[in-house]
DRENDO-215531 format. One record per atom (N, C-alpha, C): x, y, z. Coordinates in steps of 0.001 Angstrom, whole numbers, padded with zeros to 6 digits, always signed. Example, Ala and Ser with C-alpha at 12.3 -4.5 7.8 and 13.67 -1.06 7.14 Angstrom:
% DRENDO-215531
+013190-005690+007800+012300-004500+007800+013200-003300+007800+012850-002250+007080+013670-001060+007140+012900+000030+007870
***
This chain:
% DRENDO-215531
-030662+023999+024771-029923+022826+025257-028630+022689+024448-027481+022538+025114-026211+022460+024371-026159+021222+023493-025509+021325+022327-025442+020171+021418-024542+019068+021953-024829+017860+021508-023968+016714+021789-023181+016421+020516-021858+016426+020615-020996+016227+019449-020150+014972+019668-020291+014030+018754-019557+012766+018823-018324+012850+017935-017156+012635+018535-015888+012667+017818-015399+011230+017675-015319+010735+016416-015008+009317+016190-014015+009151+015044-012757+009564+015244-011754+009463+014177-010935+008179+014254-010302+007843+013133-009288+006790+013089-007915+007434+013248-006870+006612+013232-005506+007117+013313-005160+007932+012068-004251+008870+012243-003596+009530+011117-002245+008839+010995-002123+007909+010050-000965+007017+009986+000334+007803+009987+001265+007332+010789+002580+007943+010830+002668+009167+011713+001528+009592+012263+001538+010809+013072+000921+010572+014442-000390+010370+014463-001123+010291+015725-002028+009063+015734-002127+008427+016893-003046+007317+017070-004473+007817+017208-005453+006906+017137-006864+007327+017158-007264+008084+018422-006724+007688+019574-007091+008398+020807-006514+009811+020807-005292+009959+020313-004677+011287+020239-005443+012191+019283-005881+011617+018157-006672+012400+017197-007990+012825+017834-008646+011887+018523-009931+012200+019155-009783+013328+020175-008708+013284+020959-008474+014341+021951-008250+015697+021289-007506+015701+020185-007240+016960+019477-008528+017527+018880-009326+016659+018263-010588+017122+017682-011528+017639+018766-011570+016950+019896-012436+017381+020994-012024+018758+021503-010723+019028+021560-010228+020342+021990-010752+021438+021069-010679+021191+019757-011174+022176+018807-012676+022380+018889-013401+021285+019071-014861+021369+019180-015260+022212+020391-014573+022019+021506-014919+022779+022718-014617+024266+022546-013604+024588+021742-013345+026016+021457-014488+026604+020629-014988+025836+019691-016055+026332+018815-017391+026396+019541-017641+025398+020385-018944+025289+021064-018671+025037+022551-018381+026086+023310-017937+025891+024696-018893+025090+025567-020173+025159+025303-021132+024442+026148-021441+023032+025682-020813+022597+024603-021177+021298+024015-020794+020143+024927-021577+019082+024822-021205+017803+025432-020455+017011+024362-019168+016741+024575-018337+016082+023566-018092+014629+023972-018482+013711+023109-018260+012280+023330-017092+011832+022457-016086+011214+023040-014934+010733+022273-015042+009228+022076-015022+008806+020810-015125+007385+020473-014153+007080+019336-012832+006993+019624-011866+006689+018562-012174+005329+017944-011888+005189+016643-012271+003976+015912-011089+003416+015131-011221+002167+014716-010223+001488+013889-010952+000421+013093-010228-000208+012146-010894-001170+011265-010073-002442+011061-009092-002652+011897-008211-003804+011710-006804-003393+011343-006637-002104+011035-005319-001595+010704-004745-000779+011841-004073+000298+011480-003370+001158+012423-004264+001602+013580-003767+001442+014804-004487+001941+015975-005472+000978+016594-005555-000246+016083-006553-001207+016585-006393-001447+018083-005183-001740+018529-004981-002021+019951-005312-000816+020805-004939+000377+020342-005218+001589+021113-006715+001783+021331-007506+001454+020326-008952+001655+020411-009613+000587+021273-009198-000661+021097-009930-001786+021685-009509-002099+023116-008227-001949+023423-007767-002365+024749-008228-001392+025829-008746-001908+026942-009116-001030+028049-007876-000431+028708-008064+000650+029431-006952+001292+030136-006304+000297+031093-004996+000246+031065-004273-000644+031966-004165-002079+031497-004677-002369+030290-004610-003738+029778-003166-004153+029516-002911-005452+029646-001570-005981+029407-001233-005898+027925-000049-005375+027634+000476-005348+026267+001884-005915+026317+002111-007017+025610+003412-007683+025603+004145-007401+024300+005429-007143+024406+006260-007016+023207+007103-008272+023060+007118-008823+021846+007806-010080+021562+008664-009940+020315+009759-010657+020254+010577-010697+019046+010022-011783+018118+009682-011388+016901+009171-012337+015905+009874-012088+014569+009629-012967+013616+010199-012804+012275+009525-011642+011564+010317-010692+011113+009772-009538+010409+009528-009820+008937+009004-008837+008207+008592-009074+006821+009722-009450+005874+010960-009019+006165+012073-009411+005286+012997-010421+005969+012475-011068+007020+013194-012179+007637+014023-011834+008851+014199-010535+009122+014944-010152+010315+014003-010151+011521+014541-009977+012699+013728-009985+013914+013147-008595+014157+011850-008547+014507+011206-007277+014842+010467-007435+016171+010225-006307+016820+009496-006290+018078+008019-006035+017786+007179-007042+018045+005748-006954+017772+004976-007055+019084+003666-006900+019002+002881-006738+020218+001667-007649+020239+001399-008217+021404+000132-008883+021688-000543-008091+022804-001788-007708+022598-002577-007081+023651-003571-008088+024210-003931-007903+025459-004883-008816+026107-006110-008027+026538-007222-008283+025849-008490-007636+026212-008933-008133+027583-008752-009425+027804-008942-010047+029115-008049-011284+029136-008161-012092+030170-007255-013218+030327-007363-014280+029254-008459-014270+028488-008659-015303+027470-008792-014748+026061-008636-013432+025909-008834-012809+024593-007624-011954+024232-006880-012404+023233-005704-011671+022763-006041-010918+021493-005322-009828+021244-005538-009049+020018-004190-008641+019437-004094-008753+018124-002832-008569+017399-003076-007638+016214-002143-006729+015951-002132-005994+014682-001094-006660+013784-001532-007201+012658-000588-007836+011736+000558-006908+011365+000245-005618+011243+001260-004651+010824+002416-004560+011810+002192-004942+013072+003297-004867+014030+004331-005954+013758+003928-007021+013031+004848-008119+012712+005303-008107+011262+004441-007662+010340+004828-007681+008918+004338-006431+008195+004369-005304+008887+003831-004076+008321+004717-003421+007284+004086-002677+006397+004806-001926+005371+005758-000914+006017+005356-000386+007170+006190+000603+007852+007491+000009+008381+007578-001324+008449+008792-001985+008944+009839-002188+007846+009486-001843+006603+010368-002100+005464+010718-000773+004789+011989-000525+004622+012403+000681+003908+011852+000633+002482+011479+001794+001921+010874+001794+000585+011654+001004-000458+012974+001090-000428+013772+000386-001441+013788-001131-001226+013369-001590-000033+013364-003033+000259+011984-003669+000125+010986-002900-000238+009627-003434-000331+009508-004350-001541+009155-005606-001280+009170-006620-002341+008263-007781-001941+006979-007742-002310+006069-008813-001900+006385-010170-002520+007309-010206-003473+007772-011501-003958+008509-012252-002847+009094-011503-001906+009897-012120-000843+009352-011909+000569+008614-010830+000810+008192-010519+002175+007233-011580+002710+007278-011763+004032+006553-012862+004669+005699-012387+005839+004593-013084+006018+003707-012827+007166+003999-013778+008325+005155-014416+008302+005490-015436+009298+005321-014932+010741+005720-013698+010995+005633-013165+012355+004222-013137+012903+003229-012965+012014+001831-012979+012463+001482-014358+013017+001898-015400+012320+001661-016750+012805+002362-017018+014121+003566-016481+014271+004296-016652+015528+003554-015978+016680+002972-014809+016418+002180-014144+017453+000930-014950+017800+000254-015472+016777-000958-016274+017009-000612-017504+017847+000473-018189+017469+000860-019391+018196+001208-019069+019649+001936-017963+019864+002305-017572+021218+001073-017254+022055+000131-016514+021473-001091-016179+022208-001871-017436+022590-001978-018369+021649-002686-019617+021937-001951-020415+023010-000642-020433+022915+000176-021173+023878+000051-020584+025282-000264-019283+025348-000411-018625+026653-001840-018661+027179-002683-019426+026502-004019-019662+027043-005148-018879+026420-004883-018127+025344-005972-017390+024702-007014-018358+024138-008258-018077+024413-009355-018858+023829-009855-018205+022537-009683-016878+022459-010019-016120+021245-008829-015234+020904-008459-015224+019616-007359-014372+019142-007897-013516+018009-007890-012215+018210-008386-011263+017210-007178-010719+016453-007222-010809+015126-006092-010399+014292-006532-009279+013351-005999-008082+013531-006246-006994+012590-005355-007155+011378-005911-006984+010188-005201-007351+008963-004595-006181+008192-004825-004949+008605-004409-003815+007777-002917-003534+007800-002421-002932+006713-001090-002336+006691+000082-003269+006494-000132-004466+005928+000974-005408+005791+001804-005141+004538+003015-005712+004528+003939-005576+003393+003926-006816+002507+002940-007685+002663+002999-009034+002093+001870-009338+001115+002174-010250+000167+001158-010850-000706+001487-012352-000775+001496-012981+000391+001892-014397+000435+000742-015338+000753-000505-014820+000699-001661-015684+000930-001702-016294+002314-000981-015719+003248-000962-016234+004606-000074-017446+004797+000684-017827+003764+001567-018995+003912+002682-018722+004925+003128-017481+005001+004132-017144+006004+003577-017321+007402+002373-016787+007641+001746-016946+008959+001590-018422+009297+001183-019220+008317+001007-020659+008555+002329-021314+008970+003427-020883+008368+004744-021395+008781+005012-021101+010251+004468-019983+010728+004672-019599+012123+004009-020532+013103+003053-021345+012631+002500-022387+013507+002580-023764+012838+003714-023984+012144+004121-025335+011812+003791-025891+010448+003058-025168+009609+002767-025680+008273+004039-025664+007423+004102-026591+006480+005237-026658+005560+004735-026579+004118+005592-026064+003226+005227-025851+001825+006358-026354+000944+006007-027229-000010+007028-027878-000840+006736-027698-002318+007807-027773-003125+007647-027783-004573+007491-029230-005046+007471-029432-006368+007205-030762-006930+008280-031785-006578+009492-031319-006265+010562-032249-005903+010648-032473-004399+009678-031899-003652+009659-032076-002207+010537-031117-001444+011117-030138-002145+011979-029156-001491+011134-028043-000854+011547-027549+000318+010801-026454+000945+010807-025205+000064+009644-024545-000019+009559-023288-000763+010137-022151+000078+010803-021197-000542+011190-019995+000201+009958-019175+000579+010127-018297+001558+009038-017397+001953+008727-016416+000819+007533-015820+000902+007154-014766-000038+006190-015236-001099+005491-014255-001704+004501-014582-002722+005082-015065-004021+006340-014722-004305+006940-015089-005581+007159-016575-005751+007296-017313-004655+007586-018745-004730+006342-019591-004937+005158-019012-004762+003940-019823-004726+003586-020448-006070+004117-019928-007168+003833-020559-008463+004399-021980-008519+005412-022258-007701+006025-023595-007679+005437-024486-006588+004399-024014-005895+003836-024791-004791+003168-026069-005305+003589-027205-004755+003008-028498-005136+002191-029115-004021+002592-028878-002769+001876-029487-001641+002193-028729-000358+001341-028939+000633+001650-028393+001957+001357-029441+003015+002040-029306+004142+001872-030227+005255+001283-029515+006450+000361-030172+007161-000368-029548+008268+000551-029115+009398+000138-028033+010059+000896-027500+011177+000340-027962+012508+000719-027233+013545+000273-027542+014894-001144-027008+015067-001980-027753+015720-003364-027325+015912-003460-026118+016836-004264-025142+016450-004506-023962+017287-005860-024147+017948-005852-024270+019273-007093-024539+019995-008005-023315+020051-007426-022131+019894-008199-020896+020034-009056-020616+018802-010127-019866+019031-010917-019292+017935-010168-018065+017420-009979-017987+016109-009273-016856+015503-010284-016005+014728-010280-014719+014997-011159-013766+014311-010269-012782+013562-010397-012719+012248-009569-011840+011416-010396-010635+010980-009895-009448+011259-010616-008206+010968-010095-007576+009681-010931-007527+008656-010545-006975+007354-011068-005552+007201-010303-004734+006463-010735-003357+006193-011027-003131+004713-011073-004221+003936-011380-004132+002507-012283-005302+002132-012966-005173+000978-013822-006255+000485-013130-007082-000594-011871-006801-000873-011125-007417-001971-011064-008938-001843-011387-009677-002921-011208-011135-002887-009745-011509-003124-009433-012779-002970-008055-013227-003184-007669-013133-004657-008565-013610-005546-008235-013762-006965-009033-012817-007848-008651-012760-009122-009394-011988-010110-008770-010641-010390-009343-009903-011347-008786-008602-011739-008823-007568-010616-009699-007768-009639-009755-006889-008467-009257-007624-007235-008371-008605-007450-007875-009434-006360-006660-008852-005669-006119-009631-004738-005053-009140-003869-003809-008711-004634-003400-009471-005646-002146-009143-006345-002241-007823-007117-003233-007651-008007-003287-006382-008737-003643-005182-007871-004452-005383-006827-004885-004258-005997-003795-003843-005012-003194-004826-004331-002261-004504-003252-000792-004654-003630-000493-005450-004661+000896-005651-005054+001658-004360-005271+001119-003423-006077+001845-002169-006318+002079-001365-005034+001096-001351-004121+001246-000613-002868+002397-001169-002031+002635-002460-002185+003619-003143-001340+004979-003271-002021+005113-002667-003198+006410-002600-003850+006597-003510-005047+005558-004218-005493+005696-005107-006652+005830-004297-007940+006747-004741-008805+006879-004119-010123+005767-004639-011029+005416-003889-012090+004297-004311-012960+004433-005734-013481+005658-006136-013846+005834-007478-014403+005711-008579-013341+005737-008190-012055+005624-009179-010981+004177-009460-010577+003271-008554-010924+001865-008714-010523+001272-010025-011057+001437-010357-012362+000889-011630-012849+001472-012841-012130+002748-012772-011771+003372-013892-011070+002784-014059-009666+002583-012945-008964+001942-013011-007657+000525-013562-007772-000204-013115-008799-001574-013595-009002-001598-015091-009289-000654-015565-010114-000578-017003-010417-000272-017815-009163+000608-017291-008317+000939-017987-007083-000257-018112-006159-001024-017033-006021-002225-017082-005184-003269-018027-005785-003358-018047-007121-004292-018968-007779-003900-020423-007523-002597-020705-007536-002132-022062-007247-002470-022450-005807-002275-021519-004894-002606-021770-003499-004109-022050-003346-004928-021241-004002-006380-021435-003934-006792-022774-004542-006076-023207-005575-006356-024503-006194-006147-025634-005179-005058-025557-004424-004801-026585-003412-005821-026501-002273-006222-025287-001919-007279-025154-000906-008576-025790-001391-008892-025593-002668-010109-026188-003229-010042-027709-003159-008875-028259-003489-008702-029718-003412-008848-030218-001978-008551-029344-001015-008659-029713+000397-010028-029376+000987-010975-028987+000116-012344-028796+000584-012781-027373+000842-011944-026376+000449-012338-024969+000653-012293-024210-000680-013160-024588-001646-013115-023963-002971-013527-022498-002981-014215-022055-001937-014750-020688-001924-013697-019635-001588-012544-020049-001066-011609-019063-000524-010989-018155-001587-010958-018591-002837-010390-017755-003885-011246-016562-004255-012547-016660-003996-013467-015617-004471-014254-014933-003361-014142-015400-002138-014891-014798-001032-014473-013351-000810-015446-012421-000687-015077-011047-000349-014275-011002+000947-013312-010110+000980-012388-009885+002104-011237-010887+002142-011289-011963+001353-010220-012959+001377-008873-012415+000941-008877-011353+000134-007630-010763-000336-007015-009759+000615-007686-009480+001742-007160-008509+002697-005759-008906+003144-004894-007898+003300-003502-008104+003726-002774-009065+002790-002991-008898+001484-002297-009736+000506-002672-011199+000599-003939-011461+000945-004410-012832+001041-004234-013460+002411-003716-012691+003374-003577-013221+004729-004938-013618+005295-005989-012879+004919-007332-013206+005410-007742-014610+004981-007625-014896+003688-007990-016229+003202-007067-017292+003797-005788-016955+003922-004835-017895+004498-005196-018275+005917-005546-017283+006741-005933-017594+008116-007243-018375+008156-008139-018092+007199-009380-018864+007142-009095-020343+006917-008081-020639+006090-007759-022047+005822-006853-022635+006903-005730-021984+007155-004711-022587+008011-005052-022512+009503-005860-021526+009913-006201-021368+011334-007705-021420+011566-008475-021754+010496-009946-021818+010596-010536-020497+011120-009916-019403+010708-010346-018085+011189-011697-017691+010617-012419-016907+011390-013609-016218+010896-013146-014852+010397-013408-014555+009132-013025-013255+008574-014243-012345+008624-014099-011190+009248-015231-010300+009419-014818-008859+009153-015808-007980+009020-015535-006566+008748-015009-005898+010015-013767-005417+009933-013125-004864+011108-013837-003653+011684-014273-002743+010812-014918-001522+011300-016176-001849+012089-016977-002778+011578-018217-003143+012277-017907-003769+013628-016892-004635+013656-016521-005309+014911-016083-004286+015947-015251-003328+015533-014728-002331+016469-015827-001389+016932-016656-000904+016001-017703+000050+016385-018698-000588+017348-019003-001846+017132-019906-002540+018058-019269-002632+019443-017992-002989+019474-017288-003132+020758-017165-001792+021474-017000-000711+020718-016799+000619+021306-018101+001285+021754-019244+000666+021473-020522+001273+021844-020878+002474+020999-020437+002449+019727-020619+003616+018853-022099+003954+018653-022942+002961+018407-024347+003245+018078-025074+003922+019238-024736+003546+020467-025357+004191+021626-024956+005656+021703-023686+005946+021428-023230+007340+021412-023862+008104+020256-023966+007449+019096-024558+008087+017917-025998+008528+018177-026743+007718+018907-028157+008031+019173-028314+009360+019915-027300+009751+020686-027375+010988+021467-026847+012197+020707-026139+011965+019599-025351+013034+018966-026183+013938+018064-025820+015221+018062-026366+016182+017099-025433+016339+015900-024156+016110+016127-023145+016213+015078-022104+015120+015313-021669+014479+014214-020620+013466+014284-019432+013961+013464-018234+013910+014057-017016+014289+013337-016077+013089+013323-015675+012680+012123-014696+011610+011984-013510+012133+011191-012504+011284+010975-011348+011731+010219-010300+010657+010066-009422+010863+009088-008226+010047+008885-007292+010824+007968-006105+010281+007725-005109+011007+006946-005589+011388+005563-006060+010403+004801-006636+010648+003480-008039+010064+003473-009025+010887+003165-010410+010414+003089-010853+010496+001633-011090+009316+001033-011504+009271-000366-012552+008178-000544-012835+007817-001787-013898+006826-002032-013578+005479-001395-012295+005137-001285-011947+003857-000660-012280+003856+000826-012350+005052+001430-012695+005137+002853-014109+004647+003116-014939+004709+002092-016341+004320+002253-016561+002830+002045-015492+002087+001746-015621+000644+001495-014762-000115+002499-015266-000240+003720-014594-001051+004709-013812-000294+005766-013421+000955+005497-012625+001701+006464-013521+002231+007592-012941+002383+008776-013722+002799+009936-014358+004182+009777-013621+005212+009299-014285+006508+009141-015455+006453+008155-015328+005650+007107-016440+005486+006171-017641+004842+006822-017409+003868+007694-018503+003230+008419-019160+004214+009380-018360+005096+009987-018921+006154+010834-019843+007054+010016-019372+007473+008842-020194+008327+007966-021479+007605+007563-021347+006334+007178-022525+005571+006738-023570+005479+007849-023122+005150+009050-024072+005010+010161-024678+006353+010559-023866+007412+010534-024389+008735+010875-025440+009182+009862-025159+008959+008573-026140+009339+007549-027418+008508+007657-027260+007212+007952-028439+006353+008108-029300+006806+009284-028654+007356+010313-029376+007851+011485-029818+009303+011312-029552+009876+010131-029934+011247+009798-029310+012276+010739-028041+012038+011013-027280+012968+011835-026390+013825+010940-026101+015039+011388-025087+015832+010693-023740+015144+010867-022964+015071+009785-021670+014395+009861-020628+015210+009107-019432+015267+009643-018343+016029+009031-017061+015214+009116-016150+015501+008170-014883+014774+008079-013729+015768+008150-012742+015434+008995-011479+016176+009064-010390+015252+008539-009600+015720+007587-008580+014852+006991-007405+015680+006500-006264+015005+006345-005129+015665+005727-005441+016022+004290-006169+015115+003620-006588+015357+002244-007930+014676+002016-008821+015347+001318-010133+014793+000975-010230+014736-000535-010627+013572-001068-010690+013389-002519-012034+012809-002945-012670+013457-003899-013792+012868-004624-015033+012569-003816-015310+013352-002775-016502+013098-001967-017538+014184-002197-018782+013751-002298-019894+014681-002473-020925+014376-001392-021482+015416-000788-022548+015214+000184-022080+015013+001608-020779+015150+001853-020245+015048+003211-019488+016333+003500-019788+016963+004633-019101+018202+004995-017663+017863+005381-016714+018496+004734-015313+018142+004958-014447+019376+005182-013372+019172+005952-012287+020138+006060-011008+019344+005858-010262+019687+004819-009052+018933+004514-007927+019839+004089-006708+019330+004228-005532+020062+003770-005065+019516+002437-003766+019531+002228-003218+019041+000970-002081+018046+001229-002225+017292+002324-001217+016285+002654-001919+014969+002921-001159+013942+003304-001776+012678+003674-002011+012599+005177-001890+013724+005862-002111+013778+007294-000848+013746+008110+000277+013399+007497+001520+013268+008270+002093+014613+008680+001635+015679+008031+002137+017001+008378+001293+017650+009477+000227+016973+009898-000693+017565+010857-000325+017154+012273-000304+018127+013183-000101+017817+014589-001406+018085+015344-001378+017915+016655-002601+018068+017451-003192+019467+017321-002325+020474+017292-002813+021850+017194-003539+022092+015874-002983+021564+014776-003625+021721+013469-004954+020993+013415-005009+019794+013995-006266+019045+014009-007325+019770+014834-006910+020332+015964-007859+021078+016790-008428+022266+016028-007561+022957+015292-008012+024113+014511-009008+023678+013435-008729+022558+012771-009642+022052+011738-010976+021624+012351-010930+021005+013523-012175+020589+014190-012999+021804+014600-012313+022852+015083-013021+024086+015444-013742+024653+014218-013047+024673+013088-013641+025188+011854-014834+024351+011416-014664+023026+011410-015730+022176+010890-016950+022188+011802-016736+022322+013125-017868+022392+014043-018645+023684+013833-017932+024800+013658-018617+026095+013416-019426+026040+012126-018801+025475+011086-019488+025430+009788-020704+024493+009825-020525+023330+010424-021616+022345+010436-022798+022800+011273-022506+023539+012359-023570+023995+013256-023951+025459+012986-023355+026053+011927-023677+027431+011515-023478+028431+012654-022322+028303+013304-022040+029220+014424-021255+030414+013908
***
């Protein structure tokens, strides 16, 4: 009986979306095992490729002008799963990819555009708004997003605070925004809390362009914000796992939009019917640009590996680079995946399928 091979990769950032990666891997698998039944189940975790994975074929996708991470106008996207369910990638409004490397500065960058997208979706009748949190350029605790639906932030003299994480140390008070009637679901790809030595500022600040001397200032600003949240009845937001996702945007949406923060990979895999496909599979192949220990903590390919191992299935990883993994069959290059095209991915999938199935 021919084997059933499940192909479930995430995007290779900067190169190919999850569906394109899945198609390339499937091509290679069919070359290695011509009679195989290949199931394609591209995955995401709240970051790159979320809309591509979740939206059905032919779904409405709107492009809107919103405030970008450094205050200029950018073209961002709202997808509609159905007439009452909107889905947003935060990175399309305040993503790191929207900022030139020399301009990356979480002391100033803002998540305001995310709030503008949320408000627009609610205004257009969405009853549920799903927000993917990965890939942002910000460490502003979601205060920028809150500004996008009417919240205000003042210093001790009553003056409005500038956007960005750097101003939060001077935060004295905030004023309520416009009510969002929709249920907001925020999809996190990390377990990082808002505060502490493993919090949003020290973990994500450097990735987003913060200099070493700015990290303590960003951390102090987030701590001040959490202090005001505690006074307003939400003392848990500073330490809740996942609250630090997207530079604290997760915790911010939990407070300012009453969002439910959940694990993005689990939400997507459930929606994609992954477990049903897994039950039929003899081999599972996943992949992303760089697969390392962080991939196993919240990222979609790591969740694929975890579920495949729990189901006692053979599992293999294709990546631009693989670091520090033991016990998982891997084929990797020496890049972050940006140098790989469809042909290279197909060749790697052909190799990994032959090796895993001993062909």
